[in-house]
C-alpha positions in Angstrom: 109.8 -17.3 -24.5 106.8 -18.7 -22.8 104.4 -16.2 -21.5 102.7 -16.6 -18.2 98.9 -17.1 -18.2 98.1 -13.6 -16.9 100.1 -12.0 -19.7 98.3 -14.0 -22.4 94.9 -13.0 -20.9 95.7 -9.3 -20.9 96.9 -9.4 -24.5 93.7 -11.2 -25.6 91.5 -8.6 -23.8 93.4 -5.7 -25.5 92.8 -7.2 -28.9 89.1 -7.4 -28.3 88.9 -3.8 -27.2 90.6 -2.5 -30.3 88.3 -4.5 -32.6 85.2 -3.2 -30.8 86.2 0.5 -31.2 86.6 0.1 -34.9 83.0 -1.2 -35.4 81.0 1.4 -33.4 78.1 3.0 -35.4 77.6 6.7 -35.7 75.0 8.3 -33.3 72.1 9.9 -35.1 72.0 13.7 -35.1 68.5 13.9 -33.6 66.2 11.5 -31.8 62.6 11.0 -32.9 60.0 9.1 -30.9 58.7 5.9 -32.4 55.4 6.4 -34.4 52.2 6.0 -32.3 50.3 2.8 -32.8 47.1 3.1 -34.8 44.0 4.0 -32.7 42.0 1.0 -31.8 38.3 1.0 -32.7 37.4 -1.2 -29.7 37.3 0.0 -26.1 40.2 -0.8 -23.9 39.4 -3.6 -21.5 41.2 -1.7 -18.7 39.8 1.8 -19.3 36.3 2.9 -18.4 34.5 6.2 -19.0 32.1 7.7 -16.5 28.5 7.9 -17.9 27.5 11.4 -19.0 25.2 13.1 -16.6 21.9 13.8 -18.4 20.9 17.4 -18.5 18.0 18.3 -16.1 14.8 18.7 -18.0 11.3 19.7 -17.0 8.7 16.9 -16.7 5.0 17.3 -15.8 2.1 14.9 -15.6 -1.5 15.7 -14.9 -3.9 13.2 -13.3 -7.3 13.1 -11.7 -7.6 13.3 -8.0 -9.8 11.6 -5.5 -11.4 12.8 -2.3 -9.2 10.5 -0.4 -6.1 12.0 -2.0 -7.3 15.5 -1.2 -7.6 14.6 2.5 -8.2 17.5 4.8 -7.9 20.1 2.1 -11.4 19.2 0.8 -14.8 18.5 2.4 -18.4 18.2 1.4 -19.9 21.6 0.6 -16.7 23.0 -1.0 -17.4 25.1 -4.2 -15.7 22.4 -6.4 -15.5 18.7 -6.1 -12.6 16.3 -6.7 -13.8 15.6 -10.2 -13.0 19.2 -11.2 -9.5 19.1 -9.7 -6.3 17.8 -11.1 -3.0 16.7 -9.5 0.0 18.0 -11.4 3.3 16.3 -10.7 6.2 18.4 -12.0 9.9 19.2 -11.6 11.1 22.5 -10.1 14.4 24.0 -9.0 15.1 24.1 -5.3 17.1 26.7 -3.3 19.9 24.1 -3.4 20.1 24.7 -7.2 19.1 21.1 -7.9 15.9 19.8 -9.6 13.2 18.3 -7.4 9.8 16.7 -8.1 6.7 18.1 -6.4 2.9 18.1 -6.6 0.3 20.8 -6.8 -3.5 20.5 -7.0 -5.4 22.9 -9.2 -8.7 23.2 -11.1 -8.8 21.2 -14.3 -9.4 24.4 -16.3 -6.0 25.9 -15.4 -3.8 22.7 -15.2 -2.3 23.5 -18.6 -1.5 27.1 -17.7 0.0 26.1 -14.4 2.2 23.6 -16.2 3.3 26.4 -18.6 4.2 28.7 -15.7 6.3 26.0 -13.9 8.0 25.1 -17.2 9.1 28.7 -17.5 10.3 28.9 -13.9 12.2 25.7 -14.3 13.9 27.0 -17.5 14.9 30.2 -15.6 16.0 28.2 -12.5 13.7 30.2 -10.3 14.0 28.6 -6.9 11.0 27.1 -5.0 11.3 25.9 -1.5 8.8 23.1 -1.6 5.8 22.0 -3.6 3.2 19.8 -1.8 -0.6 19.7 -1.5 -1.9 21.5 1.6 -3.2 18.1 2.9 0.5 17.4 3.7 0.0 20.1 6.4 -3.3 18.8 7.7 -5.2 21.3 5.5 -3.7 24.2 7.5 -2.8 27.2 5.4 -0.7 28.6 8.3 1.4 25.5 8.6 1.9 25.3 4.8 3.0 29.0 4.8 5.3 28.5 7.8 7.1 25.7 5.9 7.5 28.0 2.9 5.5 25.6 0.8 4.1 26.6 -2.6 0.5 25.4 -2.9 -2.8 25.9 -4.7 -6.1 24.2 -3.9 -7.4 24.5 -0.3 -11.0 24.6 0.5 -11.0 27.6 2.9 -12.3 31.1 3.2 -10.3 34.1 2.1 -8.2 35.8 4.7 -9.9 39.2 4.4 -12.1 41.6 6.4 -15.9 41.6 5.9 -18.3 38.7 5.5 -16.7 35.3 5.0 -16.3 34.2 1.4 -14.5 31.5 -0.4 -10.9 32.1 -1.3 -9.9 31.6 -4.9 -7.8 28.8 -3.5 -11.0 26.9 -2.8 -11.6 26.8 -6.5 -8.1 25.7 -7.3 -7.4 28.8 -9.3 -4.8 30.5 -7.1 -1.2 29.7 -6.1 0.9 31.0 -3.2 4.6 30.9 -4.1 7.4 30.9 -1.5 5.3 32.4 1.3 8.2 33.3 3.5 10.1 35.2 0.8 6.7 36.7 -0.3 4.6 37.4 2.8 1.0 38.5 3.0 0.8 41.8 4.8 -2.7 42.0 6.4 -3.0 45.1 8.5 -0.3 44.8 11.2 0.0 41.0 10.6 2.7 39.4 8.5 1.7 35.9 7.2 3.8 33.8 7.8 5.6 35.6 10.6 8.9 34.5 9.2 8.1 36.7 6.2 8.8 39.8 8.2 12.4 39.6 7.1 11.2 40.1 3.6 9.0 43.2 4.0 11.8 45.3 2.5 11.2 44.6 -1.2 13.9 47.0 -2.5 16.6 44.4 -2.5 16.0 41.2 -4.5 16.7 37.9 -2.8 16.3 34.4 -4.4 12.6 33.3 -4.5 11.1 36.7 -4.3 8.3 38.0 -6.5 9.1 41.4 -7.8 7.7 43.6 -10.5 9.2 42.7 -13.9 10.8 39.6 -12.4 10.7 36.0 -13.6 7.9 34.9 -11.3 5.5 37.7 -12.0 6.2 37.6 -15.8 5.6 33.9 -15.9 2.1 34.2 -14.4 1.3 37.3 -16.4 2.1 35.4 -19.6 -0.8 33.0 -19.0 -3.2 35.8 -17.9 -2.9 35.4 -14.1 -2.7 38.4 -11.8 -0.5 39.3 -8.8 -2.4 40.5 -5.8 -0.3 43.4 -4.6 -2.4 46.4 -5.7 -4.4 47.0 -2.5 -3.7 48.2 1.0 -2.8 44.6 2.0 -0.2 43.3 -0.5 -0.2 39.6 -0.8 3.2 39.1 -2.5 2.9 35.3 -2.6 -0.6 35.2 -4.2 -1.2 34.7 -7.9 -4.7 33.9 -9.2 -7.0 34.0 -12.3 -9.1 36.8 -10.7 -6.6 39.0 -8.9 -8.3 38.3 -5.6 
C-alpha cells in the first residue's frame, strides 16, 4: 500500500530521534573550569596602572642672599649684613596636612641647625601655617604675625621695655613659629591680637608650642631656647640666646 507523503516524513523523523537517543554521551559528575592561561610577561595593551605617588620627603637648600632679596627687612646700619645671612628653602607640613615649600632667612652660623629643626618637624608632621621672609609683609613684624607666618631675620628692635636694643631677629638667630597659635603676651597686650584665643595653654591644639612637645624639643635638640620663662611669655619665640 502506497503511503502518503506526510506519513513517510513522520516515520523518517521518528527513526532519526531513536538513533540520536542511543548515541548521547554521559554527563560528567562534576564541572571544572578550564585552566587559566599562563601569565603574560608583557603589559596588556588595554590595561594601564596609575603611577605610584611618591612619598613626601624633606628637602632643603641653602643659598646666599642679596640686599635686594632682603628688601625692607634690611637696611644700612643693621647689626649684620646680607653677606652673613642665608636663604633656606625647605619643605614643611601645612595645617592642610600636605607638604609645602617655604623660605626662611637666618644667619649663616645657624643655617644647618635650622635645617635640622625643620627636618625634625617635617618628620613629625608638625603643622606650620606659612613660611616666608618678613619682606613679603613689607618688613612689618605685626603684619607677618597677623598672617600667622613663621619667620626669622628682620632688622628691628626688640619688643621690650627699657632702652631700644636690637632684637635677636636682627641677627638672624631667632625664629617666631605660628604666632597666632603661640602669641607673645606683653603686659596687657597679646601679639598678634588673634592669638588671644590661644592664651589658655592647658589644651593642646595643632601648631602650638608646649613644654615637652615636638616643637620645643626640636629646637632644644640644637641648643636653642624657648622664651617663656619671664613675666611676658613669648610662646612663638625661639632663639640661640633665650632673649
